[in-house]
C-alpha positions, -999 to +999 in steps of 0.1 A: -513-246-248-482-228-250-470-205-222-438-186-221-423-187-183-389-171-189-367-167-215-359-201-231-387-219-210-421-227-224-450-247-206-468-269-230-499-290-218-486-289-182-448-297-191-419-276-189-395-274-219-364-256-228-365-239-262-336-221-277-325-210-311-289-222-320-265-196-332-254-198-368-218-211-361-231-240-339-260-250-363-239-277-381-236-296-349-268-287-329-293-280-357-313-249-357-333-251-326-331-271-293-361-283-273-357-306-243-381-312-213-369-299-181-381-300-144-379-264-133-366-230-141-333-235-124-324-263-146-331-240-176-306-215-161-279-241-155-283-254-191-282-220-205-249-215-187-235-246-201-245-240-235-231-204-235-198-221-225-200-245-255-212-220-279-184-195-269-161-216-291-156-206-326-153-241-342-180-265-331-183-298-349-197-322-326-226-315-300-230-333-266-259-355-259-285-329-245-300-356-220-265-361-208-258-323-206-291-318-188-282-345-161-250-329-155-266-297-148-293-311-123-287-301-088-277-330-067-298-334-037-272-344-013-277-335+025-255-312+044-236-340+063-230-359+029-215-328+013-194-321+043-180-356+042-175-352+004-157-320+010-134-332+037-125-362+012-118-340-016-096-315+003-079-345+021-082-328+055-088-341+089-125-346+098-128-321+125-140-295+132-157-295+098-177-327+104-187-318+138-199-283+129-219-298+100-235-324+125-242-297+150-261-276+123-280-308+111-292-313+148-305-278+150-320-272+115-323-307+102-301-326+077-314-309+044-303-304+009-277-275+009-301-251-007-326-256+020-307-236+047-311-197+050-298-170+069-320-177+098-303-210+103-271-193+105-283-167+131-299-196+152-266-216+150-246-186+164-273-179+192-275-215+202-237-219+203-234-188+226-262-199+248-243-231+253-212-211+267-188-215+237-163-186+233-169-163+203-136-177+187-150-212+187-183-199+174-162-182+145-143-213+139-173-233+133-189-206+112-158-206+090-161-245+087-196-241+076-190-215+052-164-236+034-188-264+031-214-241+015-189-226-009-180-260-020-216-270-025-227-239-043-197-242-066-197-280-074-235-286-072-242-254-093-266-240-066-278-205-074-277-181-046-259-166-017-239-186+010-261-180+041-229-187+064-210-158+048-200-129+068-224-138+097-220-116+129-211-129+162-222-108+189-194-092+210-168-113+191-132-112+205-144-098+240-144-130+257-110-140+240-086-157+265-048-154+255-032-187+256+000-186+280+031-203+265+056-221+284+087-202+295+122-217+285+130-225+322+100-246+325+108-270+296+136-290+308+122-302+341+089-310+322+107-330+297+127-348+322+095-356+342+079-370+308+108-392+297+110-406+333+074-414+334+062-450+326+032-434+309+039-435+272+014-406+263+037-382+283+067-389+260+048-371+234+053-338+253+091-334+244+080-342+208+055-315+207+078-290+223+108-296+201+092-298+169+061-276+171+038-303+160+000-305+165-012-330+190-029-352+162+003-350+141+023-366+170-002-390+181-007-404+145+030-410+142+038-443+126+071-463+125+072-456+088+072-418+095+105-420+114+140-420+096+158-453+099+186-433+120+160-417+141+171-383+130+138-371+113+100-376+114+077-371+085+043-354+091+021-369+064-015-380+061-026-414+063-058-437+066-059-433+103-053-397+104-056-368+081-038-335+083-052-304+093-043-288+059-025-301+028+002-276+036+009-293+070+029-321+053+064-316+062+099-333+072+112-322+108+147-330+122+147-345+158+169-329+182+176-333+220+146-345+240+124-351+209+148-376+196+151-394+229+113-396+232+110-410+198+136-435+204+118-448+236+086-450+216+101-472+190+117-494+215+085-499+232+060-500+204+045-534+194+027-519+163+032-499+132+018-469+151+037-455+178+009-446+200-011-476+191-031-474+226-048-445+208-059-464+177-094-476+176-112-490+145-085-477+122-088-441+135-062-423+157-080-408+188-061-377+190-087-358+208-088-385+236-051-385+239-052-346+239-078-343+267-059-368+289-025-352+284-038-318+289-054-328+323-020-338+334-005-308+321-028-283+335-021-298+369+017-295+368+021-263+348-005-237+362-031-244+336-009-247+304-019-273+278-002-291+248-010-261+225+011-240+248+040-259+238+033-250+201+032-213+211+065-216+230+081-232+200+072-203+178+084-178+204+117-196+207+123-193+170+112-157+170+139-151+196+168-166+176+155-144+145+145-176+126+133-164+091+096-164+090+093-184+058+113-213+074+095-209+107+063-215+092+076-244+072+090-261+105+054-257+122+032-264+092+016-229+094+002-211+065+025-188+048+009-154+040+041-140+021+028-145-013+033-168-042+072-165-042+072-186-011+059-216-030+086-216-057+117-240-055+122-271-035+118-253+000+140-256+030+165-286+034+166-306+065+201-294+072+187-257+072+158-268+095+182-286+120+204-257+121+175-235+134+162-262+157+197-267+173+196-229+181+166-235+204+170-271+217+165-278+252+195-299+262+194-328+285+229-318+301+237-281+307 
């Protein structure tokens, strides 16, 4: 018994088949008719798209193997957490908060194939995080991570549908936002002096953070190979123990003043390829652990400020000397929003970067 299900699909004796007439210009390669057994209507839709792409060519002399083509169209049944790991690997970015967001969703709704999630899972995710006391900015950050994972999966796995984590509303978003307070210029020198004089190596990271604008993980993940032989520059680059936040975060930064002194102390006391080897476990840099420890001390000595407040201060200090925005973004590894033209050319030289960093450098002797 033959029953037409949808266009190009026919049910024959309980089995679903893809049937399609081949256009005249492709019949020399494919024959006049295609018939292949399929599992579901979704496979037929994907096979139609693939064949349409192939038949859009004017000159077709060789046809692909239909079984191979069908296998390539079949939706992979990888779970959310597997796809999240794949996404991070393909993008070459740091694991968190992408992986932790996926794990959180998996705990709430189950670790399912990606097409198993719906809008109700997104709403439940938001409600749960708010009930746990997370600020709406943190909830939005995790939603953005999940949306990126789902966008990747829908494109690469050829899933038909709408991303359920796209444009999710967060109740009272932004109302609970807490403005981060930056360090004032007159606070930096005494703070740096205390850190350099300390016997706690982790505190030596503070002058590096403050005078380079680097993120915590970028500094804690530094290796001896990332430091210039004369100690004049560090290179922020991804490696097996620590990935970068974004591919655009890779950069070279000159060392001036206290930052150069701190790096020199780390080199002289390090007995490992990693400058902060005490925060290396099983081949992974524990930047979060280091950040929590350092922030606990910083909050106590600086009225609640954190290591990230140094990064805010770094940008404020460069603004104050009217550093060009494109160079400012290049120094801090921030995303540049000024258009495609900023990506042309070789970028800013180390000398240009050093000139601007010297304008804001906190000097050991006034």
